[in-house]
N, CA, C and O atoms as a Tripos MOL2 file, in Angstrom:
@<TRIPOS>MOLECULE
protein
  200   199    50     0     0
PROTEIN
NO_CHARGES

@<TRIPOS>ATOM
      1 N          10.0600  -26.7060  -14.9030 N.3       1 MET1
      2 CA         10.2410  -25.6420  -13.9430 C.3       1 MET1
      3 C           8.8850  -25.3380  -13.2950 C.2       1 MET1
      4 O           7.8870  -25.2330  -14.0070 O.2       1 MET1
      5 N           8.8200  -25.1940  -11.9700 N.am      2 PRO2
      6 CA          7.5480  -24.9120  -11.2890 C.3       2 PRO2
      7 C           7.0580  -23.4950  -11.6070 C.2       2 PRO2
      8 O           7.8430  -22.5900  -11.8900 O.2       2 PRO2
      9 N           5.7450  -23.3400  -11.5490 N.am      3 ARG3
     10 CA          5.1490  -22.0330  -11.7870 C.3       3 ARG3
     11 C           5.3650  -21.1290  -10.5770 C.2       3 ARG3
     12 O           5.2880  -21.5760   -9.4330 O.2       3 ARG3
     13 N           5.6290  -19.8930  -10.8370 N.am      4 ASN4
     14 CA          5.8100  -18.9070   -9.7790 C.3       4 ASN4
     15 C           4.4330  -18.3370   -9.4330 C.2       4 ASN4
     16 O           3.7780  -17.7340  -10.2820 O.2       4 ASN4
     17 N           4.0030  -18.5260   -8.2050 N.am      5 ALA5
     18 CA          2.6670  -18.0860   -7.7820 C.3       5 ALA5
     19 C           2.4870  -16.5780   -7.9080 C.2       5 ALA5
     20 O           1.3790  -16.1090   -8.1670 O.2       5 ALA5
     21 N           3.5520  -15.8190   -7.7290 N.am      6 VAL6
     22 CA          3.4570  -14.3610   -7.8140 C.3       6 VAL6
     23 C           3.0760  -13.9260   -9.2300 C.2       6 VAL6
     24 O           2.3120  -12.9760   -9.4040 O.2       6 VAL6
     25 N           3.5950  -14.6060  -10.2200 N.am      7 GLN7
     26 CA          3.3070  -14.2390  -11.6040 C.3       7 GLN7
     27 C           1.8550  -14.4920  -11.9860 C.2       7 GLN7
     28 O           1.3480  -13.8740  -12.9220 O.2       7 GLN7
     29 N           1.1880  -15.3780  -11.2890 N.am      8 PHE8
     30 CA         -0.1550  -15.7690  -11.6630 C.3       8 PHE8
     31 C          -1.2250  -15.3060  -10.6780 C.2       8 PHE8
     32 O          -2.3450  -15.8180  -10.6940 O.2       8 PHE8
     33 N          -0.8890  -14.3440   -9.8230 N.am      9 GLN9
     34 CA         -1.8980  -13.8360   -8.9090 C.3       9 GLN9
     35 C          -2.8020  -12.8390   -9.6370 C.2       9 GLN9
     36 O          -2.3960  -12.2210  -10.6210 O.2       9 GLN9
     37 N          -4.0070  -12.6950   -9.1470 N.am     10 ARG10
     38 CA         -4.9610  -11.7840   -9.7660 C.3      10 ARG10
     39 C          -4.5100  -10.3490   -9.5260 C.2      10 ARG10
     40 O          -4.1270   -9.9920   -8.4120 O.2      10 ARG10
     41 N          -4.5520   -9.5540  -10.5390 N.am     11 GLY11
     42 CA         -4.1660   -8.1540  -10.4370 C.3      11 GLY11
     43 C          -5.3720   -7.2480  -10.2930 C.2      11 GLY11
     44 O          -6.5010   -7.7040  -10.1090 O.2      11 GLY11
     45 N          -5.1070   -5.9580  -10.3820 N.am     12 ILE12
     46 CA         -6.1880   -4.9810  -10.3570 C.3      12 ILE12
     47 C          -6.1290   -4.1780  -11.6550 C.2      12 ILE12
     48 O          -5.0880   -4.1230  -12.3090 O.2      12 ILE12
     49 N          -7.2280   -3.5690  -12.0170 N.am     13 SER13
     50 CA         -7.2710   -2.7780  -13.2420 C.3      13 SER13
     51 C          -6.4880   -1.4830  -13.0410 C.2      13 SER13
     52 O          -6.1930   -1.0880  -11.9130 O.2      13 SER13
     53 N          -6.1660   -0.8450  -14.1340 N.am     14 LEU14
     54 CA         -5.4630    0.4310  -14.0690 C.3      14 LEU14
     55 C          -6.3150    1.4620  -13.3310 C.2      14 LEU14
     56 O          -5.7910    2.2740  -12.5680 O.2      14 LEU14
     57 N          -7.6100    1.4290  -13.5560 N.am     15 ARG15
     58 CA         -8.5160    2.3640  -12.8700 C.3      15 ARG15
     59 C          -8.4670    2.1540  -11.3520 C.2      15 ARG15
     60 O          -8.3950    3.1230  -10.5960 O.2      15 ARG15
     61 N          -8.5040    0.8900  -10.9050 N.am     16 GLU16
     62 CA         -8.4290    0.5880   -9.4690 C.3      16 GLU16
     63 C          -7.0730    1.0080   -8.9010 C.2      16 GLU16
     64 O          -6.9920    1.5650   -7.8060 O.2      16 GLU16
     65 N          -6.0150    0.7340   -9.6560 N.am     17 PHE17
     66 CA         -4.6700    1.0990   -9.2160 C.3      17 PHE17
     67 C          -4.5600    2.6130   -9.0270 C.2      17 PHE17
     68 O          -4.0500    3.0810   -8.0090 O.2      17 PHE17
     69 N          -5.0360    3.3670  -10.0010 N.am     18 MET18
     70 CA         -4.9460    4.8190   -9.9120 C.3      18 MET18
     71 C          -5.8170    5.3670   -8.7780 C.2      18 MET18
     72 O          -5.4620    6.3660   -8.1530 O.2      18 MET18
     73 N          -6.9410    4.7250   -8.5160 N.am     19 ALA19
     74 CA         -7.7950    5.1630   -7.4140 C.3      19 ALA19
     75 C          -7.1010    4.9480   -6.0690 C.2      19 ALA19
     76 O          -7.2660    5.7450   -5.1450 O.2      19 ALA19
     77 N          -6.3290    3.8740   -5.9650 N.am     20 GLN20
     78 CA         -5.6620    3.5540   -4.6970 C.3      20 GLN20
     79 C          -4.3080    4.2340   -4.5420 C.2      20 GLN20
     80 O          -3.9410    4.6310   -3.4360 O.2      20 GLN20
     81 N          -3.5540    4.3740   -5.6430 N.am     21 TYR21
     82 CA         -2.1740    4.8460   -5.5600 C.3      21 TYR21
     83 C          -1.8530    5.9550   -6.5480 C.2      21 TYR21
     84 O          -0.6820    6.1800   -6.8510 O.2      21 TYR21
     85 N          -2.8550    6.6490   -7.0560 N.am     22 GLY22
     86 CA         -2.6510    7.6090   -8.1280 C.3      22 GLY22
     87 C          -1.8570    8.8460   -7.7590 C.2      22 GLY22
     88 O          -1.1470    9.3950   -8.6020 O.2      22 GLY22
     89 N          -1.9580    9.2890   -6.5350 N.am     23 SER23
     90 CA         -1.1950   10.4700   -6.1240 C.3      23 SER23
     91 C           0.0470   10.0410   -5.3500 C.2      23 SER23
     92 O           0.1270    8.9240   -4.8390 O.2      23 SER23
     93 N           0.9900   10.9360   -5.2770 N.am     24 GLU24
     94 CA          2.2180   10.6450   -4.5370 C.3      24 GLU24
     95 C           1.9000   10.3860   -3.0590 C.2      24 GLU24
     96 O           2.5030    9.5110   -2.4380 O.2      24 GLU24
     97 N           0.9680   11.1360   -2.5090 N.am     25 GLU25
     98 CA          0.5910   10.9630   -1.1030 C.3      25 GLU25
     99 C          -0.0310    9.5810   -0.8630 C.2      25 GLU25
    100 O           0.3030    8.9120    0.1150 O.2      25 GLU25
    101 N          -0.9340    9.1550   -1.7540 N.am     26 GLN26
    102 CA         -1.5510    7.8340   -1.6140 C.3      26 GLN26
    103 C          -0.4950    6.7340   -1.6990 C.2      26 GLN26
    104 O          -0.5010    5.7870   -0.9120 O.2      26 GLN26
    105 N           0.3970    6.8750   -2.6520 N.am     27 CYS27
    106 CA          1.4430    5.8770   -2.8420 C.3      27 CYS27
    107 C           2.3610    5.8160   -1.6180 C.2      27 CYS27
    108 O           2.7200    4.7330   -1.1570 O.2      27 CYS27
    109 N           2.7320    6.9730   -1.1050 N.am     28 GLU28
    110 CA          3.6050    7.0300    0.0690 C.3      28 GLU28
    111 C           2.9430    6.3900    1.2880 C.2      28 GLU28
    112 O           3.5870    5.6470    2.0290 O.2      28 GLU28
    113 N           1.6650    6.6770    1.4950 N.am     29 ARG29
    114 CA          0.9430    6.0690    2.6310 C.3      29 ARG29
    115 C           0.9280    4.5540    2.5210 C.2      29 ARG29
    116 O           1.1730    3.8510    3.5020 O.2      29 ARG29
    117 N           0.6420    4.0550    1.3320 N.am     30 ALA30
    118 CA          0.6030    2.6070    1.1290 C.3      30 ALA30
    119 C           1.9770    1.9890    1.3730 C.2      30 ALA30
    120 O           2.0880    0.9550    2.0310 O.2      30 ALA30
    121 N           3.0090    2.6150    0.8480 N.am     31 LEU31
    122 CA          4.3670    2.1050    1.0300 C.3      31 LEU31
    123 C           4.7310    2.0280    2.5110 C.2      31 LEU31
    124 O           5.2330    1.0040    2.9740 O.2      31 LEU31
    125 N           4.4820    3.0910    3.2440 N.am     32 PHE32
    126 CA          4.8200    3.1000    4.6690 C.3      32 PHE32
    127 C           3.9810    2.0870    5.4400 C.2      32 PHE32
    128 O           4.4840    1.4380    6.3580 O.2      32 PHE32
    129 N           2.7180    1.9450    5.0810 N.am     33 ALA33
    130 CA          1.8490    0.9780    5.7660 C.3      33 ALA33
    131 C           2.3240   -0.4510    5.5360 C.2      33 ALA33
    132 O           2.2660   -1.2750    6.4480 O.2      33 ALA33
    133 N           2.7960   -0.7540    4.3230 N.am     34 TRP34
    134 CA          3.2840   -2.1100    4.0220 C.3      34 TRP34
    135 C           4.6640   -2.3510    4.6140 C.2      34 TRP34
    136 O           4.9360   -3.4260    5.1480 O.2      34 TRP34
    137 N           5.5330   -1.3550    4.5200 N.am     35 ARG35
    138 CA          6.9290   -1.5500    4.9170 C.3      35 ARG35
    139 C           7.1180   -1.4500    6.4260 C.2      35 ARG35
    140 O           7.8680   -2.2330    7.0090 O.2      35 ARG35
    141 N           6.4610   -0.5140    7.0490 N.am     36 TRP36
    142 CA          6.6130   -0.2710    8.4800 C.3      36 TRP36
    143 C           5.2390   -0.1680    9.1370 C.2      36 TRP36
    144 O           4.8610    0.9150    9.5840 O.2      36 TRP36
    145 N           4.4790   -1.2670    9.2080 N.am     37 PRO37
    146 CA          3.0880   -1.1830    9.6920 C.3      37 PRO37
    147 C           2.9580   -0.6570   11.1200 C.2      37 PRO37
    148 O           2.0380    0.1110   11.3990 O.2      37 PRO37
    149 N           3.8310   -1.0380   12.0130 N.am     38 VAL38
    150 CA          3.7250   -0.5800   13.4070 C.3      38 VAL38
    151 C           4.0340    0.9050   13.4880 C.2      38 VAL38
    152 O           3.3220    1.6490   14.1630 O.2      38 VAL38
    153 N           5.0670    1.3400   12.8200 N.am     39 LEU39
    154 CA          5.4320    2.7560   12.7980 C.3      39 LEU39
    155 C           4.3140    3.5820   12.1680 C.2      39 LEU39
    156 O           3.9880    4.6650   12.6530 O.2      39 LEU39
    157 N           3.7280    3.0710   11.0890 N.am     40 PHE40
    158 CA          2.6420    3.7710   10.4100 C.3      40 PHE40
    159 C           1.4420    3.9220   11.3390 C.2      40 PHE40
    160 O           0.8670    5.0070   11.4260 O.2      40 PHE40
    161 N           1.0570    2.8590   12.0300 N.am     41 GLU41
    162 CA         -0.0690    2.9270   12.9600 C.3      41 GLU41
    163 C           0.2180    3.9180   14.0770 C.2      41 GLU41
    164 O          -0.6640    4.6820   14.4680 O.2      41 GLU41
    165 N           1.4410    3.9140   14.5920 N.am     42 ASN42
    166 CA          1.7980    4.8360   15.6590 C.3      42 ASN42
    167 C           1.7490    6.2770   15.1840 C.2      42 ASN42
    168 O           1.3150    7.1560   15.9280 O.2      42 ASN42
    169 N           2.1900    6.5350   13.9480 N.am     43 SER43
    170 CA          2.1620    7.9080   13.4350 C.3      43 SER43
    171 C           0.7230    8.3900   13.2680 C.2      43 SER43
    172 O           0.4360    9.5650   13.4950 O.2      43 SER43
    173 N          -0.1700    7.5060   12.8780 N.am     44 ILE44
    174 CA         -1.5820    7.8910   12.7690 C.3      44 ILE44
    175 C          -2.1300    8.2200   14.1520 C.2      44 ILE44
    176 O          -2.8500    9.2050   14.3140 O.2      44 ILE44
    177 N          -1.7980    7.4130   15.1420 N.am     45 ASN45
    178 CA         -2.2690    7.6600   16.5000 C.3      45 ASN45
    179 C          -1.7110    8.9720   17.0440 C.2      45 ASN45
    180 O          -2.4270    9.7220   17.7070 O.2      45 ASN45
    181 N          -0.4450    9.2530   16.7690 N.am     46 LEU46
    182 CA          0.1600   10.4910   17.2570 C.3      46 LEU46
    183 C          -0.4940   11.7020   16.6080 C.2      46 LEU46
    184 O          -0.7390   12.7010   17.2850 O.2      46 LEU46
    185 N          -0.7810   11.6360   15.3080 N.am     47 LYS47
    186 CA         -1.4060   12.7590   14.6110 C.3      47 LYS47
    187 C          -2.8110   13.0060   15.1170 C.2      47 LYS47
    188 O          -3.2460   14.1560   15.1920 O.2      47 LYS47
    189 N          -3.5270   11.9560   15.4640 N.am     48 SER48
    190 CA         -4.9120   12.1400   15.9060 C.3      48 SER48
    191 C          -5.0050   12.7380   17.3110 C.2      48 SER48
    192 O          -6.0620   13.2380   17.6940 O.2      48 SER48
    193 N          -3.9170   12.6930   18.0820 N.am     49 HIS49
    194 CA         -3.9260   13.2330   19.4450 C.3      49 HIS49
    195 C          -3.4960   14.6950   19.4940 C.2      49 HIS49
    196 O          -3.5570   15.3150   20.5560 O.2      49 HIS49
    197 N          -3.0670   15.2540   18.3730 N.am     50 HIS50
    198 CA         -2.5970   16.6510   18.3640 C.3      50 HIS50
    199 C          -3.6230   17.5580   17.8060 C.2      50 HIS50
    200 O          -3.4000   18.7660   17.7220 O.2      50 HIS50
@<TRIPOS>BOND
     1     1     2 1
     2     2     3 1
     3     3     4 2
     4     3     5 am
     5     5     6 1
     6     6     7 1
     7     7     8 2
     8     7     9 am
     9     9    10 1
    10    10    11 1
    11    11    12 2
    12    11    13 am
    13    13    14 1
    14    14    15 1
    15    15    16 2
    16    15    17 am
    17    17    18 1
    18    18    19 1
    19    19    20 2
    20    19    21 am
    21    21    22 1
    22    22    23 1
    23    23    24 2
    24    23    25 am
    25    25    26 1
    26    26    27 1
    27    27    28 2
    28    27    29 am
    29    29    30 1
    30    30    31 1
    31    31    32 2
    32    31    33 am
    33    33    34 1
    34    34    35 1
    35    35    36 2
    36    35    37 am
    37    37    38 1
    38    38    39 1
    39    39    40 2
    40    39    41 am
    41    41    42 1
    42    42    43 1
    43    43    44 2
    44    43    45 am
    45    45    46 1
    46    46    47 1
    47    47    48 2
    48    47    49 am
    49    49    50 1
    50    50    51 1
    51    51    52 2
    52    51    53 am
    53    53    54 1
    54    54    55 1
    55    55    56 2
    56    55    57 am
    57    57    58 1
    58    58    59 1
    59    59    60 2
    60    59    61 am
    61    61    62 1
    62    62    63 1
    63    63    64 2
    64    63    65 am
    65    65    66 1
    66    66    67 1
    67    67    68 2
    68    67    69 am
    69    69    70 1
    70    70    71 1
    71    71    72 2
    72    71    73 am
    73    73    74 1
    74    74    75 1
    75    75    76 2
    76    75    77 am
    77    77    78 1
    78    78    79 1
    79    79    80 2
    80    79    81 am
    81    81    82 1
    82    82    83 1
    83    83    84 2
    84    83    85 am
    85    85    86 1
    86    86    87 1
    87    87    88 2
    88    87    89 am
    89    89    90 1
    90    90    91 1
    91    91    92 2
    92    91    93 am
    93    93    94 1
    94    94    95 1
    95    95    96 2
    96    95    97 am
    97    97    98 1
    98    98    99 1
    99    99   100 2
   100    99   101 am
   101   101   102 1
   102   102   103 1
   103   103   104 2
   104   103   105 am
   105   105   106 1
   106   106   107 1
   107   107   108 2
   108   107   109 am
   109   109   110 1
   110   110   111 1
   111   111   112 2
   112   111   113 am
   113   113   114 1
   114   114   115 1
   115   115   116 2
   116   115   117 am
   117   117   118 1
   118   118   119 1
   119   119   120 2
   120   119   121 am
   121   121   122 1
   122   122   123 1
   123   123   124 2
   124   123   125 am
   125   125   126 1
   126   126   127 1
   127   127   128 2
   128   127   129 am
   129   129   130 1
   130   130   131 1
   131   131   132 2
   132   131   133 am
   133   133   134 1
   134   134   135 1
   135   135   136 2
   136   135   137 am
   137   137   138 1
   138   138   139 1
   139   139   140 2
   140   139   141 am
   141   141   142 1
   142   142   143 1
   143   143   144 2
   144   143   145 am
   145   145   146 1
   146   146   147 1
   147   147   148 2
   148   147   149 am
   149   149   150 1
   150   150   151 1
   151   151   152 2
   152   151   153 am
   153   153   154 1
   154   154   155 1
   155   155   156 2
   156   155   157 am
   157   157   158 1
   158   158   159 1
   159   159   160 2
   160   159   161 am
   161   161   162 1
   162   162   163 1
   163   163   164 2
   164   163   165 am
   165   165   166 1
   166   166   167 1
   167   167   168 2
   168   167   169 am
   169   169   170 1
   170   170   171 1
   171   171   172 2
   172   171   173 am
   173   173   174 1
   174   174   175 1
   175   175   176 2
   176   175   177 am
   177   177   178 1
   178   178   179 1
   179   179   180 2
   180   179   181 am
   181   181   182 1
   182   182   183 1
   183   183   184 2
   184   183   185 am
   185   185   186 1
   186   186   187 1
   187   187   188 2
   188   187   189 am
   189   189   190 1
   190   190   191 1
   191   191   192 2
   192   191   193 am
   193   193   194 1
   194   194   195 1
   195   195   196 2
   196   195   197 am
   197   197   198 1
   198   198   199 1
   199   199   200 2
@<TRIPOS>SUBSTRUCTURE
     1 MET1         2 RESIDUE 1 A MET
     2 PRO2         6 RESIDUE 1 A PRO
     3 ARG3        10 RESIDUE 1 A ARG
     4 ASN4        14 RESIDUE 1 A ASN
     5 ALA5        18 RESIDUE 1 A ALA
     6 VAL6        22 RESIDUE 1 A VAL
     7 GLN7        26 RESIDUE 1 A GLN
     8 PHE8        30 RESIDUE 1 A PHE
     9 GLN9        34 RESIDUE 1 A GLN
    10 ARG10       38 RESIDUE 1 A ARG
    11 GLY11       42 RESIDUE 1 A GLY
    12 ILE12       46 RESIDUE 1 A ILE
    13 SER13       50 RESIDUE 1 A SER
    14 LEU14       54 RESIDUE 1 A LEU
    15 ARG15       58 RESIDUE 1 A ARG
    16 GLU16       62 RESIDUE 1 A GLU
    17 PHE17       66 RESIDUE 1 A PHE
    18 MET18       70 RESIDUE 1 A MET
    19 ALA19       74 RESIDUE 1 A ALA
    20 GLN20       78 RESIDUE 1 A GLN
    21 TYR21       82 RESIDUE 1 A TYR
    22 GLY22       86 RESIDUE 1 A GLY
    23 SER23       90 RESIDUE 1 A SER
    24 GLU24       94 RESIDUE 1 A GLU
    25 GLU25       98 RESIDUE 1 A GLU
    26 GLN26      102 RESIDUE 1 A GLN
    27 CYS27      106 RESIDUE 1 A CYS
    28 GLU28      110 RESIDUE 1 A GLU
    29 ARG29      114 RESIDUE 1 A ARG
    30 ALA30      118 RESIDUE 1 A ALA
    31 LEU31      122 RESIDUE 1 A LEU
    32 PHE32      126 RESIDUE 1 A PHE
    33 ALA33      130 RESIDUE 1 A ALA
    34 TRP34      134 RESIDUE 1 A TRP
    35 ARG35      138 RESIDUE 1 A ARG
    36 TRP36      142 RESIDUE 1 A TRP
    37 PRO37      146 RESIDUE 1 A PRO
    38 VAL38      150 RESIDUE 1 A VAL
    39 LEU39      154 RESIDUE 1 A LEU
    40 PHE40      158 RESIDUE 1 A PHE
    41 GLU41      162 RESIDUE 1 A GLU
    42 ASN42      166 RESIDUE 1 A ASN
    43 SER43      170 RESIDUE 1 A SER
    44 ILE44      174 RESIDUE 1 A ILE
    45 ASN45      178 RESIDUE 1 A ASN
    46 LEU46      182 RESIDUE 1 A LEU
    47 LYS47      186 RESIDUE 1 A LYS
    48 SER48      190 RESIDUE 1 A SER
    49 HIS49      194 RESIDUE 1 A HIS
    50 HIS50      198 RESIDUE 1 A HIS
């Protein structure tokens, strides 16, 4: 059976993970940026103009 590349990718430490995604707000921002990048960029632009 071939190796799954996802299983063998380099991870991050728990400390790095918590620094990036430790709060609900940080996690939500990351999720929206990954899932809907264009919408996320537009929302940032709209907020900066108000």
